[in-house]
C-alpha positions as CSV (number, residue, x, y, z in Angstrom):
1,X,-92.4,-30.4,-40.6
2,X,-92.1,-32.9,-43.4
3,X,-94.6,-32.4,-46.2
4,X,-95.7,-36.1,-46.1
5,X,-96.6,-35.7,-42.4
6,X,-98.6,-32.6,-43.0
7,X,-100.5,-34.4,-45.8
8,X,-101.1,-37.4,-43.6
9,X,-102.1,-35.8,-40.4
10,X,-103.9,-32.6,-41.5
11,X,-107.3,-34.2,-41.4
12,X,-110.5,-33.3,-39.6
13,X,-110.3,-34.3,-35.9
14,X,-112.1,-33.0,-32.8
15,X,-110.6,-30.1,-30.9
16,X,-111.3,-31.9,-27.7
17,X,-112.3,-28.8,-25.7
18,X,-114.7,-31.4,-24.3
19,X,-115.0,-35.1,-24.3
20,X,-117.2,-36.3,-25.9
21,X,-117.3,-33.4,-28.4
22,X,-120.4,-31.3,-28.5
23,X,-121.7,-33.0,-31.6
24,X,-122.5,-36.0,-29.4
25,X,-124.9,-34.0,-27.2
26,X,-128.5,-35.2,-27.6
27,X,-132.0,-33.9,-26.9
28,X,-132.6,-36.8,-24.4
29,X,-130.8,-34.6,-21.9
30,X,-133.4,-32.1,-20.8
31,X,-134.0,-29.4,-18.2
32,X,-134.7,-31.9,-15.4
33,X,-131.5,-33.8,-16.3
34,X,-129.6,-30.5,-15.9
35,X,-131.2,-29.7,-12.6
36,X,-130.3,-33.2,-11.3
37,X,-126.7,-32.8,-12.6
38,X,-126.3,-29.5,-10.9
39,X,-127.4,-30.9,-7.5
40,X,-125.1,-34.0,-8.0
41,X,-122.2,-31.7,-8.9
42,X,-122.1,-30.4,-5.3
43,X,-120.6,-33.7,-4.2
44,X,-118.3,-34.2,-7.2
45,X,-114.9,-33.0,-8.2
46,X,-113.5,-30.6,-9.1
47,X,-115.1,-28.9,-6.1
48,X,-114.7,-25.3,-7.2
49,X,-117.2,-23.3,-9.2
50,X,-116.3,-21.9,-12.6
51,X,-118.8,-19.4,-14.2
52,X,-119.2,-18.7,-17.9
53,X,-121.5,-15.9,-19.2
54,X,-122.3,-15.6,-22.9
55,X,-122.9,-12.2,-24.4
56,X,-123.8,-13.0,-28.1
57,X,-124.0,-9.4,-29.5
58,X,-121.5,-7.9,-31.9
59,X,-121.5,-4.6,-33.6
60,X,-120.0,-6.1,-36.8
61,X,-119.7,-9.8,-37.8
62,X,-116.1,-11.0,-38.3
63,X,-116.0,-13.5,-41.2
64,X,-113.7,-16.0,-39.3
65,X,-115.9,-16.4,-36.3
66,X,-117.1,-19.9,-35.4
67,X,-118.8,-18.8,-32.2
68,X,-122.5,-18.2,-31.5
69,X,-122.7,-14.5,-32.2
70,X,-125.3,-12.1,-33.8
71,X,-125.5,-8.5,-34.7
72,X,-126.4,-6.1,-31.9
73,X,-130.1,-6.0,-31.4
74,X,-132.4,-3.1,-30.6
75,X,-131.9,-1.9,-27.0
76,X,-135.2,-3.4,-25.9
77,X,-134.2,-6.9,-27.2
78,X,-130.7,-6.6,-25.6
79,X,-132.2,-5.5,-22.3
80,X,-134.6,-8.5,-22.4
81,X,-131.7,-10.8,-22.9
82,X,-129.7,-9.3,-20.0
83,X,-132.9,-9.6,-17.8
84,X,-133.2,-13.2,-18.8
85,X,-129.6,-13.8,-18.0
86,X,-130.1,-12.5,-14.5
87,X,-133.1,-14.7,-14.0
88,X,-131.2,-17.8,-15.2
89,X,-128.5,-17.0,-12.6
90,X,-131.1,-16.7,-9.9
91,X,-132.5,-20.1,-10.9
92,X,-129.2,-21.9,-10.7
93,X,-127.6,-20.3,-7.6
94,X,-130.0,-21.9,-5.0
95,X,-129.0,-25.3,-6.3
96,X,-125.3,-24.8,-5.5
97,X,-123.7,-25.5,-2.2
98,X,-122.7,-22.2,-0.6
99,X,-119.6,-23.8,1.0
100,X,-118.1,-24.1,-2.5
101,X,-115.8,-21.4,-3.8
102,X,-115.6,-19.6,-7.1
103,X,-112.3,-20.1,-8.9
104,X,-113.2,-18.6,-12.3
105,X,-115.6,-16.2,-13.9
106,X,-115.3,-15.8,-17.7
107,X,-117.2,-13.6,-20.2
108,X,-117.2,-14.7,-23.8
109,X,-119.3,-14.1,-26.9
110,X,-120.0,-12.5,-29.3
111,X,-118.6,-9.3,-27.8
112,X,-119.0,-9.1,-24.0
113,X,-117.9,-5.5,-24.1
114,X,-120.9,-4.6,-26.3
115,X,-122.6,-4.2,-22.9
116,X,-122.2,-1.1,-20.6
117,X,-119.8,-1.7,-17.8
118,X,-122.4,-1.3,-15.0
119,X,-124.2,-4.4,-16.5
120,X,-121.0,-6.4,-16.4
121,X,-120.3,-5.2,-12.8
122,X,-123.8,-6.2,-11.7
123,X,-123.5,-9.7,-13.2
124,X,-120.2,-10.2,-11.4
125,X,-121.8,-9.0,-8.1
126,X,-124.5,-11.6,-8.4
127,X,-121.9,-14.3,-7.9
128,X,-119.4,-12.6,-5.8
129,X,-122.0,-11.5,-3.2
130,X,-123.2,-15.1,-2.8
131,X,-119.9,-17.2,-2.8
132,X,-116.4,-16.9,-1.4
133,X,-113.6,-17.1,-3.9
134,X,-110.4,-19.1,-3.8
135,X,-107.2,-17.1,-3.4
136,X,-106.5,-15.2,-6.6
137,X,-109.5,-16.4,-8.7
138,X,-109.5,-15.6,-12.4
139,X,-112.2,-13.1,-13.3
140,X,-111.7,-12.5,-17.0
141,X,-113.4,-10.9,-20.0
142,X,-112.8,-11.0,-23.8
143,X,-112.6,-7.5,-25.2
144,X,-113.0,-6.2,-28.8
145,X,-110.8,-3.1,-28.7
146,X,-112.3,-1.7,-31.9
147,X,-115.2,-0.2,-30.0
148,X,-113.8,0.7,-26.6
149,X,-112.8,4.3,-25.9
150,X,-110.6,5.4,-23.0
151,X,-113.6,6.0,-20.7
152,X,-114.9,2.5,-21.2
153,X,-111.5,0.9,-20.6
154,X,-111.1,3.0,-17.4
155,X,-114.5,2.0,-16.1
156,X,-113.9,-1.7,-17.0
157,X,-110.8,-1.8,-14.8
158,X,-112.9,-1.0,-11.8
159,X,-115.6,-3.7,-12.5
160,X,-113.9,-6.6,-10.7
161,X,-111.9,-8.1,-13.5
162,X,-108.3,-9.2,-12.9
163,X,-107.5,-10.5,-16.4
164,X,-108.4,-8.9,-19.8
165,X,-108.1,-10.8,-23.1
166,X,-107.7,-8.3,-25.9
167,X,-108.9,-9.7,-29.3
168,X,-106.3,-8.3,-31.6
169,X,-106.3,-11.2,-34.2
170,X,-103.7,-9.4,-36.3
171,X,-102.1,-6.0,-36.5
172,X,-102.0,-6.1,-40.3
173,X,-104.7,-3.7,-41.7
174,X,-105.2,-5.7,-44.9
175,X,-105.8,-9.0,-42.9
176,X,-108.3,-7.2,-40.7
177,X,-110.1,-5.6,-43.6
178,X,-110.4,-8.9,-45.5
179,X,-111.7,-10.6,-42.3
180,X,-114.2,-7.7,-41.6
181,X,-112.5,-7.0,-38.3
182,X,-112.3,-3.5,-36.9
183,X,-108.8,-2.5,-35.7
184,X,-108.3,-1.1,-32.2
185,X,-109.9,2.3,-31.5
186,X,-107.1,3.3,-29.1
187,X,-103.3,2.6,-29.5
188,X,-102.6,-0.8,-28.0
189,X,-99.7,0.6,-26.1
190,X,-102.1,3.0,-24.3
191,X,-104.5,0.2,-23.4
192,X,-101.7,-2.0,-22.0
193,X,-100.3,0.8,-20.0
194,X,-103.8,1.6,-18.5
195,X,-104.4,-2.0,-17.6
196,X,-101.0,-2.5,-16.0
197,X,-101.5,0.6,-13.9
198,X,-104.5,-1.1,-12.3
199,X,-102.7,-4.4,-11.8
200,X,-104.7,-6.3,-14.4
201,X,-103.1,-9.3,-16.2
202,X,-103.2,-9.0,-20.0
203,X,-103.8,-11.6,-22.7
204,X,-103.4,-10.7,-26.4
205,X,-105.3,-13.0,-28.7
206,X,-104.4,-13.7,-32.4
207,X,-105.6,-15.9,-35.2
208,X,-103.4,-17.5,-37.8
209,X,-104.5,-19.1,-41.0
210,X,-106.4,-16.1,-42.3
211,X,-106.3,-14.7,-45.9
212,X,-103.5,-12.3,-46.7
213,X,-101.4,-13.6,-43.8
214,X,-97.9,-14.8,-44.6
215,X,-95.1,-16.0,-42.2
216,X,-93.4,-12.6,-42.6
217,X,-96.6,-10.5,-42.0
218,X,-97.6,-12.6,-39.0
219,X,-94.1,-12.4,-37.6
220,X,-94.3,-8.6,-37.7
221,X,-97.6,-8.9,-35.7
222,X,-96.1,-11.2,-33.1
223,X,-93.0,-9.0,-32.9
224,X,-95.2,-6.0,-32.0
225,X,-97.0,-8.1,-29.4
226,X,-93.7,-9.2,-27.9
227,X,-92.5,-5.6,-27.6
228,X,-95.6,-4.9,-25.5
229,X,-94.8,-7.9,-23.2
230,X,-98.4,-9.1,-22.4
231,X,-98.6,-11.8,-19.8
232,X,-100.0,-14.3,-22.2
233,X,-100.1,-14.5,-26.0
234,X,-102.6,-16.8,-27.6
235,X,-102.3,-17.9,-31.2
236,X,-105.6,-19.6,-32.2
237,X,-105.5,-21.7,-35.3
238,X,-108.3,-20.5,-37.7
239,X,-110.9,-23.3,-37.9
240,X,-112.6,-23.3,-41.3
241,X,-116.1,-24.6,-40.6
242,X,-118.4,-22.8,-43.1
243,X,-121.2,-25.2,-42.3
244,X,-121.2,-23.6,-38.9
245,X,-120.8,-20.0,-40.1
246,X,-121.5,-19.4,-43.8
247,X,-119.7,-16.1,-43.6
248,X,-116.5,-18.0,-43.6
249,X,-117.0,-18.7,-47.3
250,X,-116.0,-15.1,-47.9
251,X,-112.5,-16.0,-46.5
252,X,-112.4,-19.0,-48.8
253,X,-113.1,-16.7,-51.7
254,X,-110.3,-14.4,-50.6
255,X,-107.9,-17.3,-50.5
256,X,-106.9,-19.2,-47.4
257,X,-103.2,-20.0,-46.8
258,X,-102.2,-23.6,-47.7
259,X,-101.6,-26.1,-45.0
260,X,-97.8,-25.7,-45.5
261,X,-98.0,-21.9,-45.2
262,X,-100.3,-22.0,-42.2
263,X,-97.8,-24.4,-40.5
264,X,-94.9,-22.1,-41.3
265,X,-96.9,-19.1,-39.9
266,X,-97.2,-20.9,-36.6
267,X,-93.7,-22.2,-36.5
268,X,-92.3,-18.8,-37.2
269,X,-94.5,-17.2,-34.5
270,X,-93.5,-19.9,-32.0
271,X,-89.8,-19.4,-32.7
272,X,-90.1,-15.6,-32.1
273,X,-92.0,-16.0,-28.9
274,X,-89.8,-18.7,-27.3
275,X,-86.7,-16.8,-28.4
276,X,-88.0,-13.8,-26.4
277,X,-88.5,-15.9,-23.2
278,X,-92.2,-16.9,-23.6
279,X,-93.0,-20.5,-22.7
280,X,-95.2,-22.7,-24.9
281,X,-98.3,-24.0,-23.2
282,X,-100.7,-26.5,-24.7
283,X,-101.7,-26.0,-28.3
284,X,-101.7,-22.3,-28.7
285,X,-100.7,-20.4,-25.5
286,X,-97.4,-18.6,-24.7
287,X,-96.8,-17.3,-21.2
288,X,-94.0,-15.6,-19.3
289,X,-91.9,-17.9,-17.1
290,X,-93.5,-16.7,-13.8
291,X,-97.0,-17.5,-15.0
292,X,-98.9,-20.0,-13.0
293,X,-99.7,-21.9,-16.2
294,X,-96.0,-22.5,-16.9
295,X,-95.4,-23.7,-13.4
296,X,-98.3,-26.1,-13.7
297,X,-97.0,-27.4,-17.1
298,X,-93.6,-28.0,-15.5
299,X,-95.2,-30.3,-12.9
300,X,-97.5,-31.9,-15.4
301,X,-100.5,-30.3,-13.6
302,X,-101.8,-28.2,-16.5
303,X,-105.6,-28.5,-16.9
304,X,-108.2,-27.3,-19.3
305,X,-112.0,-26.7,-19.3
306,X,-114.3,-24.6,-21.5
307,X,-112.7,-21.4,-20.1
308,X,-109.4,-22.5,-21.6
309,X,-106.1,-23.6,-20.0
310,X,-106.0,-23.4,-16.2
311,X,-104.3,-25.1,-13.3
312,X,-105.8,-27.8,-11.0
313,X,-105.9,-25.0,-8.4
314,X,-108.1,-22.7,-10.5
315,X,-110.2,-25.3,-12.4
316,X,-113.8,-25.9,-11.5
317,X,-117.0,-27.4,-12.8
318,X,-118.4,-24.9,-15.3
319,X,-121.9,-23.5,-14.9
320,X,-122.8,-21.6,-18.1
321,X,-125.4,-18.8,-18.6
322,X,-126.9,-17.4,-21.7
323,X,-127.7,-18.7,-25.1
324,X,-125.6,-21.6,-26.4
325,X,-123.7,-21.7,-23.0
326,X,-122.4,-25.2,-22.2
327,X,-122.1,-26.3,-18.6
328,X,-119.3,-28.7,-18.0
329,X,-120.0,-30.7,-14.9
330,X,-118.3,-33.8,-13.4
331,X,-120.5,-36.3,-15.2
332,X,-122.6,-34.3,-17.6
333,X,-122.7,-31.5,-20.2
334,X,-125.7,-29.3,-20.7
335,X,-126.1,-26.8,-23.5
336,X,-128.6,-24.0,-23.6
337,X,-130.7,-23.1,-26.7
338,X,-129.0,-21.1,-29.4
339,X,-132.1,-19.1,-30.2
340,X,-132.5,-15.8,-28.5
341,X,-136.3,-15.7,-28.4
342,X,-136.6,-19.2,-27.2
343,X,-134.1,-18.6,-24.5
344,X,-135.9,-15.5,-23.2
345,X,-139.3,-17.2,-23.4
346,X,-138.2,-20.3,-21.4
347,X,-136.5,-18.2,-18.7
348,X,-139.6,-16.1,-18.3
349,X,-141.6,-19.3,-17.7
350,X,-139.1,-20.3,-15.0
351,X,-137.7,-23.2,-17.1
352,X,-134.0,-24.0,-17.7
353,X,-133.3,-23.2,-21.4
354,X,-131.6,-26.6,-22.1
355,X,-131.7,-27.8,-25.7
356,X,-129.4,-30.9,-25.3
357,X,-126.6,-32.4,-23.3
358,X,-124.8,-35.6,-22.5
359,X,-124.3,-37.9,-19.5
360,X,-120.9,-39.6,-19.5
361,X,-120.6,-43.3,-18.6
362,X,-117.6,-44.5,-16.7
363,X,-115.6,-45.4,-19.8
364,X,-116.2,-41.9,-21.2
365,X,-115.1,-40.3,-18.0
366,X,-111.9,-42.3,-18.1
367,X,-111.4,-41.4,-21.8
368,X,-111.9,-37.7,-21.0
369,X,-109.2,-37.9,-18.3
370,X,-106.7,-39.5,-20.7
371,X,-107.4,-37.1,-23.6
372,X,-107.3,-34.0,-21.3
373,X,-104.0,-35.1,-19.8
374,X,-102.5,-35.6,-23.3
375,X,-103.9,-32.3,-24.7
376,X,-102.7,-30.3,-21.8
377,X,-99.3,-31.8,-20.8
378,X,-98.3,-33.7,-24.0
379,X,-97.6,-36.8,-22.0
380,X,-99.4,-39.7,-20.3
381,X,-98.2,-41.7,-17.4
382,X,-100.6,-44.6,-17.3
383,X,-99.8,-45.5,-13.7
384,X,-100.4,-41.9,-12.5
385,X,-103.8,-41.8,-14.3
386,X,-104.7,-45.2,-12.9
387,X,-103.8,-44.2,-9.4
388,X,-105.9,-41.0,-9.6
389,X,-108.9,-43.0,-10.9
390,X,-108.4,-45.9,-8.4
391,X,-107.9,-48.3,-11.2
392,X,-105.1,-50.4,-12.7
393,X,-103.2,-49.2,-15.8
394,X,-104.6,-52.1,-17.7
395,X,-108.2,-51.2,-16.7
396,X,-107.6,-47.6,-17.9
397,X,-106.3,-48.9,-21.3
398,X,-109.2,-51.3,-21.6
399,X,-111.7,-48.5,-21.0
400,X,-110.4,-46.4,-23.9
401,X,-109.5,-47.2,-27.5
402,X,-105.9,-48.2,-26.8
403,X,-104.6,-49.2,-30.2
404,X,-100.9,-50.3,-30.2
405,X,-100.9,-50.5,-34.0
406,X,-101.9,-46.8,-34.2
407,X,-99.3,-45.9,-31.6
408,X,-96.6,-47.7,-33.5
409,X,-97.5,-45.7,-36.6
410,X,-97.3,-42.4,-34.7
411,X,-93.9,-43.5,-33.3
412,X,-92.6,-44.5,-36.7
413,X,-93.5,-41.0,-38.0
414,X,-91.7,-39.3,-35.1
415,X,-94.9,-38.0,-33.5
416,X,-94.6,-39.8,-30.2
417,X,-92.3,-41.9,-28.1
418,X,-93.9,-44.5,-26.0
419,X,-93.6,-47.7,-24.0
420,X,-96.1,-49.6,-21.8
421,X,-96.0,-47.0,-19.1
422,X,-95.7,-43.7,-20.9
423,X,-96.5,-41.7,-24.0
424,X,-94.9,-38.4,-24.9
425,X,-95.5,-36.1,-27.9
426,X,-92.3,-35.1,-29.5
427,X,-91.4,-31.4,-29.2
428,X,-91.7,-30.7,-32.9
429,X,-94.9,-32.7,-33.3
430,X,-97.2,-30.9,-30.8
431,X,-99.5,-29.6,-33.6
432,X,-100.5,-33.3,-34.1
433,X,-101.6,-33.9,-30.5
434,X,-105.2,-33.9,-31.6
435,X,-104.5,-36.8,-34.0
436,X,-103.0,-38.8,-31.2
437,X,-105.9,-38.0,-28.8
438,X,-108.4,-39.1,-31.5
439,X,-106.7,-42.5,-31.5
440,X,-107.9,-43.1,-28.0
441,X,-111.5,-42.0,-28.8
442,X,-114.0,-44.9,-29.3
443,X,-116.5,-42.5,-30.6
444,X,-114.3,-41.0,-33.4
445,X,-114.9,-42.7,-36.7
446,X,-112.0,-41.2,-38.6
447,X,-111.7,-38.3,-41.1
448,X,-115.2,-36.9,-40.3
449,X,-115.8,-33.6,-42.2
450,X,-117.7,-32.0,-39.4
451,X,-114.5,-31.3,-37.6
452,X,-111.8,-28.8,-38.5
453,X,-108.4,-30.0,-39.7
454,X,-105.6,-30.4,-37.1
455,X,-103.4,-28.0,-39.1
């Protein structure tokens, strides 16, 4: 990438995991709003149910983390949280139409595997005993291999999961030590072999842009991953947001890679992965050619929700449980409180622990569709989007911030090709897709420091 383009476009922009971004959620959306939105969601699309369960506890705090996580509590506090989680599930399930099917269950954190496997298995059972599933649903959990012994891994494989995401982050010991991340307790080769023997799909997750990383060191890490042939390799860009997690200042003190070095780290990793047959998906995923995500990307049917990249077959409206969980419904977002004590207290009173949310108007729903299509498939066909929304292409463009001058600028810089009917991100410019997406966003004011940089 040309240096002038890195300088021009490496600016704070939303990640667009949702639209509008979560910073627009407001306290006017309350528990009653959420209940009404759940009931309304039964008659809205997507029809399927996607479940997110948040386990916030960690045995050790990684400095890079931007998630809602906290140190492992006393057993009594942790048990109170799990009890509240079960009660919240029992509050929501009666509001859902039993004819709907589960397409996804995803555990995130924190460290979901901080909990005993029987707890995770019981939580799975609360949903799977009440609803049918689509064919081949995705039931996934994020794992921290630093604390999982062979017995735990073996037990986990029988708990109903069919996809495991292993949070490696880096194989380099110095990088892990600087980031306060514990390396895997068991050899990764042994873990992969065990999971494969049970027919479980394997993701390996990495973060680039951390202190001590270089293009050469990260290439060695990715090379080791390739040798193990996981089904999916995910290369998350480190988001430096110390106003969210002050611990990230420790990484700043250790020395973060420059924009140029970070860009080269990703470029080198992408080159290695694609040379070995992996296919690039979205911003940060690499999958094997037979993967459903790749097939969806080829037909421009890749989708994304808070669970990550998925297909239109597996996507669903997201119902989130636990502190800070964000439910992603057809016309509304609802976020639970981030405070553990408040969450438990509200649940014990039989109240939804909603702290804020957002109801999308029609223009915002259209903007969400446009941005999601661009972020997932790197292309927009205005006529296809219009047909799906039962509008004209001009009506779609009028509803969003369609700015021809901005598009001309992107085209001049080689970021996109476009005409009146199509927009396509150029193959070497995909890291700038967030910048292009932001140009369609009426709510984005430009260069807002509360967002992470695109590179």
